[in-house]
Structure formats: structure tokens, C-alpha cells
C-alpha angles and dihedrals in degrees: 000000000000124000118237112264091249089062099038094095095055114100101215097182103044114146092240094052091047092047090050092051091047092048094049091046092051093048097047108027097095094045092048091048093049093047091046092055091043092053094048096045099037096043096046090043095052090049088057093050090055094044090243101113117121085213093064094094090053090047090050093051093048092047090052090054097044110025107014092165093063115090111241096221093056094041096050092050090049090047091050092050090047091053091047090052091051091051093049092049092058088060095052117085114245092013097094095099092053089049089050092053090048094053093053096075090035093055091043089056090043091058095050096087089065087067105023100039105035093156088061099037103041134046093184142334109323089352113113122200119232088273090049091052090049087056098044093051087069086086085077090054091052092049093048093046091049090050091052092048093047094048093048096044116121086231094055114107111262092240092060098047121098115260 
């Protein structure tokens, strides 16, 4: 593929440009990761507390299948507050491990619709619905959370920890 003539003079892989990108990534990656998890958890949590989450119907269906004796209105507010707490903990130094432990049961419950609510989660074999995709993307959250915890661990080499 050829570059347009207007971009032909730009040296995309110059050592200084690559070094700058590397430097910026090394300086900001942990902050960006923490803020990303905060935004996802806090935002989605606050939507649940106000009854405005598009996931509320999915939560209600799952609750009906797993804990039918728990009132939805109370549960969804508690879930929203839980998610907001998880998000806030990822922003607080030395609270990453607590946040990681809190997301384990949350993500376990989040995956349940793939098995318990197949009509909602799947449109066909190996073809998730939009809700199913919403659930499956949580693998990215797990990977990002594990990266944060591993990079902030007291056992991590000093050169790999965030500065």
C-alpha cells in the first residue's frame, strides 16, 4: 500500500518518534489503565443506582433465575454501589488487590448469562448477541486488572512498576 503524496515525506518509524511513543506509553500506561477501569465500573455502577442502566433487564433476568427471592430494586442498587466501589479502588494506591478480589465474584456472576440465559446471550452457535458480546468483553477487564495488580505488586521488579 502506498502512502498519499502528502504523507510520503513523513518518517513514521524514526528512532526519535518510536522512542517518544515508548516513553509516553511507559509513563502513562498505569494511569490510563486505572482510569479506564474506574470509568467502566463507576459509570456502569452509577447507571444501575439510578435505574438507568441498559443492562438492568439482563440483571433482572439473571436474578430471577438465580436468586428469585431477592427484590430486584434493592439488588440493582447494591450491585451499582459495589461496581462504583470497585472502580474507586482501582484509582487508590495500594488498593488494587482488594479491587481484584472484588471483581472475581462480580465477573463470575457476569458470565452466568452465557450459560443460564442462552436465549438472551446467543443468537446461534458461537454467535453472541449484543448482550453476549457485552459479557464476553469482560475478558479485557480481567486482563487489564491483572496487569495493574502484577505491575503494582511488591514482588514486581522495580523496572516494571509504574512510576
